[in-house]
C-alpha positions in Angstrom: -29.6 18.2 1.8 -31.7 16.3 -0.7 -29.8 13.5 -2.3 -31.4 14.1 -5.7 -29.8 17.6 -5.8 -26.2 16.5 -5.6 -25.5 16.3 -9.4 -26.9 19.8 -10.0 -25.0 21.3 -7.0 -21.7 19.7 -8.0 -22.2 20.7 -11.7 -23.0 24.3 -10.7 -19.9 24.4 -8.5 -17.6 23.2 -11.3 -19.2 25.5 -13.9 -18.9 28.6 -11.6 -16.5 27.9 -8.8 -15.5 30.4 -6.1 -12.0 31.8 -6.2 -9.7 29.0 -5.3 -7.7 29.6 -2.1 -3.9 29.8 -2.6 -3.6 26.6 -0.5 -5.7 24.8 -3.0 -3.8 26.2 -6.0 -0.5 25.2 -4.3 -1.8 21.6 -3.8 -2.8 21.5 -7.4 0.7 22.5 -8.5 2.3 19.9 -6.2 -0.1 17.2 -7.3 0.5 17.9 -11.0 4.2 17.9 -10.5 3.9 14.6 -8.6 1.8 13.1 -11.4 4.3 14.0 -14.1 7.2 12.7 -12.0 5.5 9.3 -11.3 4.5 9.1 -15.0 8.1 9.6 -16.0 9.1 6.9 -13.6 6.6 4.4 -14.9 6.9 5.3 -18.6 9.4 2.7 -19.4 7.7 -0.2 -17.8 7.0 -3.3 -20.0 3.3 -3.0 -19.5 3.4 0.6 -20.8 5.4 -0.5 -23.8 2.7 -3.1 -24.6 -0.1 -0.5 -24.3 1.7 2.0 -26.5 2.5 -0.6 -29.2 -1.1 -1.9 -29.2 -2.8 1.5 -29.3 -0.5 2.6 -32.2 -1.4 -0.6 -34.1 -5.1 0.2 -33.6 -4.7 3.5 -35.2 -4.2 5.6 -32.1 -1.2 7.6 -33.4 -1.4 11.3 -33.2 0.3 14.4 -31.9 -0.2 14.2 -28.2 2.7 13.7 -25.8 3.4 10.5 -23.9 5.2 11.6 -20.8 8.8 10.2 -20.7 8.5 8.6 -24.2 9.2 9.7 -27.8 6.1 8.2 -29.4 2.9 10.2 -29.9 -0.7 9.1 -29.8 -4.0 10.9 -30.2 -5.2 12.8 -27.1 -7.5 10.0 -25.8 -4.9 7.3 -25.9 -2.2 9.6 -24.6 -4.4 10.4 -21.6 -4.9 6.7 -21.1 -1.2 5.8 -21.3 0.0 8.8 -19.2 -2.5 7.9 -16.4 -1.5 4.2 -16.4 2.2 5.2 -16.3 1.6 7.6 -13.4 -0.2 4.9 -11.4 1.7 1.7 -12.3 4.1 1.8 -9.4 1.5 3.1 -6.9 3.9 6.0 -6.2 1.3 8.6 -7.1 -0.5 10.9 -4.6 -3.1 9.6 -2.2 -6.2 11.2 -0.7 -6.0 9.6 2.7 -9.7 9.6 3.7 -10.6 7.6 0.6 -7.3 6.1 -0.7 -8.1 7.6 -4.1 -5.1 8.5 -6.3 -6.7 11.7 -7.6 -4.1 13.0 -10.0 -3.5 10.0 -12.2 -7.0 9.9 -13.8 -7.6 13.6 -13.8 -4.4 15.3 -14.9 -3.7 13.3 -18.1 -7.2 14.0 -19.4 -6.6 17.7 -19.0 -3.1 17.6 -20.4 -4.2 15.8 -23.5 -7.1 18.2 -24.0 -4.9 21.3 -23.4 -2.2 20.1 -25.8 -4.8 19.4 -28.5 -6.3 22.9 -28.1 -2.9 24.5 -28.3 -2.3 22.7 -31.6 -5.6 24.2 -32.8 -4.5 27.7 -31.9 -6.6 27.8 -28.8 -4.0 27.6 -25.9 -5.2 27.0 -22.4 -3.7 29.2 -19.7 -1.9 27.7 -16.8 -4.4 29.3 -14.4 -7.3 27.7 -16.2 -5.6 24.3 -16.3 -4.8 24.3 -12.6 -8.3 25.4 -11.7 -9.9 22.6 -13.7 -7.4 20.1 -12.2 -8.2 21.2 -8.7 -12.0 21.0 -9.3 -11.7 17.5 -10.9 -9.6 16.2 -8.0 -12.0 17.7 -5.5 -15.0 16.0 -7.3 -13.3 12.6 -7.4 -12.3 12.8 -3.7 -15.8 13.9 -2.6 -17.4 11.2 -4.6 -15.2 8.7 -2.8 -16.3 10.1 0.5 -19.9 9.7 -0.5 -19.3 6.2 -1.7 -18.0 5.2 1.7 -15.6 2.4 2.8 -18.0 -0.3 1.5 -17.3 0.8 -2.1 -13.7 -0.3 -1.9 -14.5 -3.3 0.4 -16.9 -4.5 -2.2 -14.0 -4.7 -4.6 -14.3 -1.5 -6.7 -11.0 0.2 -7.5 -12.0 3.6 -6.2 -9.3 5.5 -8.1 -10.8 4.4 -11.4 -14.5 4.5 -10.5 -14.4 7.9 -8.9 -11.5 9.2 -11.0 -13.4 9.0 -14.2 -16.1 11.4 -12.9 -13.4 13.8 -11.7 -11.7 13.6 -15.1 -15.0 14.2 -16.9 -15.8 17.3 -14.8 -12.3 18.7 -15.1 -12.3 18.3 -18.8 -15.8 19.7 -18.9 -14.7 22.7 -17.0 -11.9 23.3 -19.5 -14.4 22.9 -22.3 -16.7 25.5 -20.8 -19.6 23.1 -20.4 -22.8 24.4 -18.9 -24.1 22.8 -15.6 -26.5 20.6 -17.6 -23.6 19.7 -19.9 -21.5 18.7 -16.9 -24.4 16.5 -15.6 -24.4 14.8 -19.0 -20.6 14.4 -18.7 -21.1 12.6 -15.3 -23.7 10.4 -16.9 -21.4 9.5 -19.8 -18.7 8.8 -17.2 -21.1 6.5 -15.2 -21.6 4.5 -18.4 -17.9 3.7 -18.4 -16.9 3.5 -14.7 -15.1 0.3 -13.8 -12.1 -1.1 -12.0 -11.5 -4.0 -9.7 -9.4 -4.4 -6.5 -8.7 -8.0 -7.7 -6.4 -6.5 -10.3 -4.1 -4.9 -7.8 -0.5 -6.1 -8.2 -1.0 -6.7 -12.0 -0.8 -4.6 -15.1 -4.6 -4.7 -15.3 -4.9 -2.4 -12.3 -3.3 0.5 -14.2 -5.4 -0.4 -17.3 -8.5 0.8 -15.4 -6.8 4.0 -14.3 -5.9 4.7 -17.9 -9.4 4.0 -18.9 -10.6 6.5 -16.3 -8.6 9.3 -17.8 -9.6 8.4 -21.4 -13.2 7.7 -20.5 -13.6 10.9 -18.5 -12.2 13.0 -21.4 -14.5 11.1 -23.8 -17.4 11.7 -21.6 -16.8 15.5 -21.5 -16.1 15.8 -25.3 -19.3 13.9 -26.1 -21.3 16.0 -23.6 -20.0 19.1 -25.4 -21.5 17.7 -28.6 -25.0 17.2 -27.1 -24.5 13.5 -26.1 -26.9 13.3 -23.2 -27.0 11.2 -20.1 -29.4 10.6 -17.2 -30.6 13.5 -15.1 -29.4 11.8 -11.9 -26.3 9.8 -12.8 -25.0 9.8 -9.2 -28.1 9.7 -7.0 -30.6 8.0 -9.3 -32.4 4.8 -8.4 -29.8 2.9 -10.5 -27.1 5.6 -10.4 -23.6 5.5 -9.1 -24.4 5.4 -5.4 -27.1 2.7 -5.7 -25.0 0.6 -8.1 -21.6 0.8 -6.5 -22.1 1.4 -2.8 -23.4 -0.5 0.3 -24.1 2.5 2.5 -23.6 5.7 0.5 -23.8 9.2 1.9 -24.5 11.4 -1.0 -24.6 14.5 1.2 -20.8 14.2 1.7 -20.4 15.0 -2.0 -21.6 18.6 -1.5 -21.3 19.2 2.2 -19.1 22.4 2.6 -18.6 22.5 -1.1 -16.4 25.5 -1.9 -15.6 26.3 1.7 -13.9 23.0 2.8 -11.5 21.5 0.3 -10.8 17.7 0.2 -7.8 18.2 -2.0 -6.0 19.6 1.0 -6.1 16.1 2.4 -4.0 14.8 -0.6 -0.6 13.4 0.4 2.6 12.3 -1.4 4.3 9.0 -0.9 7.8 8.4 0.3 7.8 4.9 -1.2 6.4 3.3 -4.4 3.8 1.1 -2.9 0.4 1.1 -1.3 0.1 3.4 1.7 -0.7 0.5 4.0 2.8 -0.8 3.5 4.5 2.4 4.5 4.6 1.6 8.3 6.1 -1.8 7.5 8.9 -0.2 5.5 9.5 2.4 8.2 9.7 -0.3 10.8 12.2 -2.3 8.7 14.4 0.7 8.1 14.3 1.5 11.8 15.4 -2.0 12.7 18.1 -1.9 10.1 19.4 1.4 11.5 19.6 -0.1 14.9 22.0 -2.6 13.5 
């Protein structure tokens, strides 16, 4: 499959997806519930307190919900804070093949947009929200597959760099963007994609996840207003794959699209830490049980 076609194929899939299998809808429900739960758990952290205080000082107050908190911010900053809170403990879901946390950047962007639309008298149905969420997670995970292991090894925080594209496409789906509008949204996301593995273990790690949610939502909203981006934001000569990856495989982004679902490889953590530490914890618990 030609690499230069992946953006159009992905955009067409998001704009007019097949009927989602019930297994995919069930995973979307579980993933959304998991994201809300981890956001509640992280909402009282000192780093989140500092983010909320700063964003309010900068004029970010509004009517959008901060999960687990009483304050309100506008939908962009609320998406940012909710994503950071969901990810801050590393307790959020993980797509095992890529180690992307797909829900944290995608769901808060959708929740902020849906809440804002409801306030305008244009409520979003639960079915439409779940569909957009599943499509955004699928896009983020598939982009991670295409990026390959070298993307993370090079030092890019894959949840943020791929999550912002997933958030942009999910929000674009909810906005009803055309395929060309969705390509613009991906281009607008590319302009903002960032996140470094060097930040893991610090508050700055969750800053990039928050930015992925806010930036993805911004990318879609701007695309809806005719704010254009490059024609090949992913596969172009200086697009995502060329810029961020050592040995990309763009074909994995669209291989089996609509018939094989990457979201079904999403998993939920038993412990609030990176998945690589789970075996160590299990071993320690087993040794303790042996007495």
